[in-house]
C-alpha positions as CSV (number, residue, x, y, z in Angstrom):
1,M,0.0,0.0,0.0
2,L,1.2,3.5,-0.8
3,D,2.3,5.4,2.3
4,K,1.7,9.0,1.2
5,K,2.9,10.4,4.5
6,T,6.3,8.8,4.1
7,I,6.4,9.8,0.4
8,K,5.5,13.4,1.3
9,E,8.2,13.5,3.9
10,K,10.8,12.3,1.4
11,L,9.6,14.9,-1.2
12,E,9.8,17.7,1.3
13,K,13.3,16.7,2.3
14,E,14.4,16.5,-1.3
15,R,12.7,19.9,-2.0
16,D,14.6,21.5,0.8
17,E,17.9,20.0,-0.3
18,L,17.4,21.0,-3.9
19,L,16.5,24.6,-2.8
20,E,19.6,24.8,-0.6
21,Q,21.9,23.6,-3.4
22,M,20.3,26.0,-5.9
23,R,20.4,29.0,-3.6
24,G,24.2,28.4,-3.3
25,M,24.6,28.8,-7.1
26,G,21.8,31.1,-8.2
27,K,18.7,33.0,-7.5
28,F,15.1,32.6,-8.5
29,D,13.7,35.3,-10.8
30,P,10.0,35.7,-10.1
31,E,9.4,37.5,-13.4
32,T,10.6,34.6,-15.5
33,E,9.9,32.0,-12.9
34,E,13.3,30.4,-13.5
35,W,16.5,30.0,-11.6
36,E,19.5,32.0,-12.8
37,A,23.2,31.3,-11.9
38,I,25.0,34.1,-10.1
39,P,28.8,34.6,-10.4
40,Q,31.0,33.7,-7.5
41,E,31.9,36.7,-5.3
42,Q,35.0,38.4,-6.4
43,N,37.1,40.0,-3.7
44,I,39.9,41.2,-6.0
45,P,39.2,44.6,-7.5
46,E,41.0,43.9,-10.7
47,A,41.3,40.4,-11.9
48,D,43.8,39.2,-14.5
49,Q,42.7,37.2,-17.6
50,N,43.2,33.8,-15.8
51,D,41.0,34.9,-12.9
52,M,38.4,36.1,-15.4
53,A,38.5,32.8,-17.2
54,D,38.2,30.9,-13.9
55,R,35.2,33.0,-13.0
56,F,33.6,32.4,-16.4
57,E,34.1,28.6,-16.1
58,D,32.7,28.7,-12.6
59,F,29.6,30.6,-13.8
60,E,29.2,28.1,-16.6
61,A,29.4,25.2,-14.2
62,R,26.8,26.9,-11.9
63,S,24.5,27.5,-14.9
64,S,24.8,23.8,-16.0
65,M,24.1,22.6,-12.5
66,I,21.0,24.8,-12.2
67,R,19.8,23.5,-15.6
68,T,20.2,20.0,-14.2
69,L,18.6,20.6,-10.8
70,E,15.7,22.9,-11.8
71,P,13.6,20.2,-13.6
72,R,14.1,17.9,-10.7
73,L,12.9,20.6,-8.3
74,Q,9.8,21.1,-10.6
75,D,9.1,17.4,-10.5
76,V,9.3,17.4,-6.7
77,L,7.1,20.5,-6.4
78,K,4.5,19.0,-8.8
79,A,4.4,15.8,-6.8
80,L,3.9,17.7,-3.5
81,K,1.1,19.7,-5.1
82,N,-0.6,16.5,-6.4
83,I,0.1,14.1,-3.5
84,N,-3.4,14.2,-2.2
85,K,-5.1,13.8,-5.6
86,E,-6.4,10.4,-6.6
87,S,-4.1,10.4,-9.6
88,F,-1.0,10.5,-7.5
89,G,1.0,7.3,-7.8
90,K,-0.5,6.6,-11.2
91,C,1.5,6.4,-14.4
92,E,0.9,9.4,-16.6
93,V,1.1,7.1,-19.7
94,C,-0.9,4.0,-18.9
95,N,-2.7,5.2,-15.7
96,K,-1.7,2.0,-13.8
97,D,-0.2,2.2,-10.3
98,I,3.5,3.1,-10.2
99,E,5.4,0.4,-8.4
100,I,5.8,1.1,-4.7
101,A,9.6,0.3,-4.9
102,R,9.9,2.9,-7.7
103,L,8.0,5.6,-5.6
104,N,10.1,4.8,-2.6
105,A,13.3,5.3,-4.7
106,N,11.9,8.3,-6.6
107,P,8.9,9.8,-4.8
108,S,8.3,12.2,-7.7
109,A,8.1,9.5,-10.3
110,R,5.4,10.2,-12.9
111,T,5.5,6.9,-14.8
112,C,5.8,3.2,-14.0
113,K,9.0,1.3,-14.8
114,Q,7.6,0.2,-18.2
115,H,7.2,3.9,-19.3
116,M,10.1,5.6,-17.6
117,G,12.2,7.6,-20.1
């Protein structure tokens, strides 16, 4: 049987961890409703070209990580929003129950094992 209380707790924990990670690399823009990377603090008034290249690489790495984490956060938020709906725990493709082991491993899963992409 699907234990929604445990699933909800896992989702809330994952949401909090994702938000903490993302806040360390970027900020949420309410106008675009997207996360944007922010450059690392620069304590040196004038940086040389190597420093600037390092900052650019760091910014690119932050941007890439945000692009990876943001869809995961959206999945978690959607699952939390829908957890009390009858459709929660049902595959979005075939409408069959998502395997309990799959939901325990990935509480925001939207498809059964057969239809996971």
